[in-house]
Short mmCIF file of the C-alpha atoms (twelve columns), coordinates in Angstrom:
data_MODEL
# 
_entry.id   MODEL 
# 
loop_
_atom_site.group_PDB 
_atom_site.id 
_atom_site.type_symbol 
_atom_site.label_atom_id 
_atom_site.label_alt_id 
_atom_site.label_comp_id 
_atom_site.label_asym_id 
_atom_site.label_seq_id 
_atom_site.Cartn_x 
_atom_site.Cartn_y 
_atom_site.Cartn_z 
_atom_site.pdbx_PDB_model_num 
ATOM 1  C CA . MET A 1  -0.030  0.118   -0.063  1 
ATOM 2  C CA . VAL A 2  2.893   2.236   0.801   1 
ATOM 3  C CA . ILE A 3  4.180   1.741   -2.927  1 
ATOM 4  C CA . LEU A 4  0.736   2.684   -4.131  1 
ATOM 5  C CA . GLN A 5  0.315   5.914   -1.975  1 
ATOM 6  C CA . LYS A 6  4.097   7.073   -3.188  1 
ATOM 7  C CA . LEU A 7  3.248   6.460   -6.824  1 
ATOM 8  C CA . TYR A 8  0.225   8.662   -6.189  1 
ATOM 9  C CA . HIS A 9  2.089   11.490  -5.037  1 
ATOM 10 C CA . MET A 10 4.832   11.459  -7.659  1 
ATOM 11 C CA . ASN A 11 4.055   13.217  -10.892 1 
ATOM 12 C CA . ASN A 12 5.613   11.878  -14.256 1 
ATOM 13 C CA . SER A 13 8.438   14.355  -14.322 1 
ATOM 14 C CA . GLU A 14 9.764   13.060  -11.047 1 
ATOM 15 C CA . LEU A 15 9.300   9.528   -12.134 1 
ATOM 16 C CA . LEU A 16 11.362  10.237  -15.383 1 
ATOM 17 C CA . LYS A 17 14.387  11.489  -13.335 1 
ATOM 18 C CA . THR A 18 14.860  8.117   -12.604 1 
ATOM 19 C CA . ILE A 19 15.767  7.332   -16.135 1 
ATOM 20 C CA . THR A 20 19.343  8.267   -16.578 1 
ATOM 21 C CA . THR A 21 21.842  8.323   -19.480 1 
ATOM 22 C CA . ASN A 22 25.738  8.201   -19.198 1 
ATOM 23 C CA . PRO A 23 28.035  7.598   -22.083 1 
ATOM 24 C CA . ALA A 24 30.147  5.798   -19.378 1 
ATOM 25 C CA . ILE A 25 27.242  3.480   -18.480 1 
ATOM 26 C CA . CYS A 26 25.709  1.189   -21.347 1 
ATOM 27 C CA . GLY A 27 27.145  3.150   -23.769 1 
ATOM 28 C CA . GLY A 28 24.856  6.049   -23.062 1 
ATOM 29 C CA . LYS A 29 21.473  3.828   -23.538 1 
ATOM 30 C CA . PRO A 30 18.889  5.076   -21.123 1 
ATOM 31 C CA . CYS A 31 19.091  3.191   -17.790 1 
ATOM 32 C CA . ILE A 32 17.534  3.128   -14.470 1 
ATOM 33 C CA . ARG A 33 19.100  5.441   -11.691 1 
ATOM 34 C CA . GLY A 34 22.285  5.266   -13.042 1 
ATOM 35 C CA . MET A 35 22.822  1.468   -12.713 1 
ATOM 36 C CA . ARG A 36 23.517  -1.014  -15.594 1 
ATOM 37 C CA . ILE A 37 19.692  -1.912  -15.821 1 
ATOM 38 C CA . ARG A 38 18.747  -0.506  -19.370 1 
ATOM 39 C CA . VAL A 39 15.161  0.564   -20.054 1 
ATOM 40 C CA . SER A 40 15.446  -2.016  -22.903 1 
ATOM 41 C CA . ASP A 41 16.168  -4.957  -20.391 1 
ATOM 42 C CA . ILE A 42 12.904  -4.015  -18.510 1 
ATOM 43 C CA . LEU A 43 10.834  -3.728  -21.573 1 
ATOM 44 C CA . ASP A 44 12.230  -7.305  -22.823 1 
ATOM 45 C CA . LEU A 45 11.242  -8.725  -19.772 1 
ATOM 46 C CA . LEU A 46 7.574   -7.404  -19.762 1 
ATOM 47 C CA . ALA A 47 7.508   -8.519  -23.260 1 
ATOM 48 C CA . ASN A 48 8.394   -12.017 -21.982 1 
ATOM 49 C CA . ASN A 49 5.434   -11.701 -19.745 1 
ATOM 50 C CA . LEU A 50 7.109   -11.168 -16.412 1 
ATOM 51 C CA . SER A 51 4.966   -9.105  -13.993 1 
ATOM 52 C CA . PRO A 52 6.598   -5.811  -12.324 1 
ATOM 53 C CA . GLN A 53 6.839   -7.948  -9.128  1 
ATOM 54 C CA . GLU A 54 8.588   -10.699 -10.818 1 
ATOM 55 C CA . ILE A 55 11.297  -8.135  -12.412 1 
ATOM 56 C CA . VAL A 56 11.791  -6.654  -9.054  1 
ATOM 57 C CA . LYS A 57 12.251  -10.115 -7.166  1 
ATOM 58 C CA . GLU A 58 14.816  -11.037 -10.059 1 
ATOM 59 C CA . LEU A 59 16.609  -7.653  -9.981  1 
ATOM 60 C CA . PRO A 60 16.426  -6.635  -6.255  1 
ATOM 61 C CA . ASP A 61 17.989  -3.006  -6.688  1 
ATOM 62 C CA . LEU A 62 14.639  -2.181  -8.471  1 
ATOM 63 C CA . GLU A 63 11.670  -1.000  -7.296  1 
ATOM 64 C CA . ILE A 64 8.228   -1.099  -8.487  1 
ATOM 65 C CA . LEU A 65 8.333   2.609   -9.527  1 
ATOM 66 C CA . ASP A 66 11.160  1.839   -11.529 1 
ATOM 67 C CA . ILE A 67 9.248   -0.028  -13.767 1 
ATOM 68 C CA . GLN A 68 6.585   2.683   -13.833 1 
ATOM 69 C CA . ALA A 69 9.297   5.137   -14.779 1 
ATOM 70 C CA . VAL A 70 10.336  2.833   -17.675 1 
ATOM 71 C CA . LEU A 71 6.706   2.807   -18.870 1 
ATOM 72 C CA . THR A 72 6.209   6.675   -18.698 1 
ATOM 73 C CA . TYR A 73 9.656   7.351   -20.401 1 
ATOM 74 C CA . VAL A 74 8.835   4.886   -23.321 1 
ATOM 75 C CA . ALA A 75 5.304   6.567   -23.449 1 
ATOM 76 C CA . ARG A 76 6.891   10.163  -23.571 1 
ATOM 77 C CA . ARG A 77 9.470   9.070   -26.109 1 
ATOM 78 C CA . PHE A 78 6.832   7.887   -28.522 1 
ATOM 79 C CA . GLU A 79 4.601   10.570  -27.838 1 
ATOM 80 C CA . HIS A 80 1.954   8.241   -27.149 1 
ATOM 81 C CA . PRO A 81 -1.514  10.105  -27.374 1 
ATOM 82 C CA . VAL A 82 -4.037  9.653   -24.538 1 
ATOM 83 C CA . LEU A 83 -7.281  8.911   -25.634 1 
ATOM 84 C CA . VAL A 84 -10.091 10.046  -23.791 1 
ATOM 85 C CA . PRO A 85 -13.872 8.939   -23.776 1 
ATOM 86 C CA . ALA A 86 -16.303 11.776  -25.226 1 
# 
């Protein structure tokens, strides 16, 4: 429940701060909090049907909020339109 409360209080710009790029880490590819865990690694795990909870269990340095940050980052990078019912 604490994670959900924290998520509700974080806006997208705060989440996006956890995605970092550094030429010295993973060739400058977007990573999570300066670690050698790339955004693409998380996307691959999600694409292979791992849940966010399973990913965090496999990569204990991550938090559920990191998974949310990855999804927010990718949505922004692709300028994903948000559809609102009329």
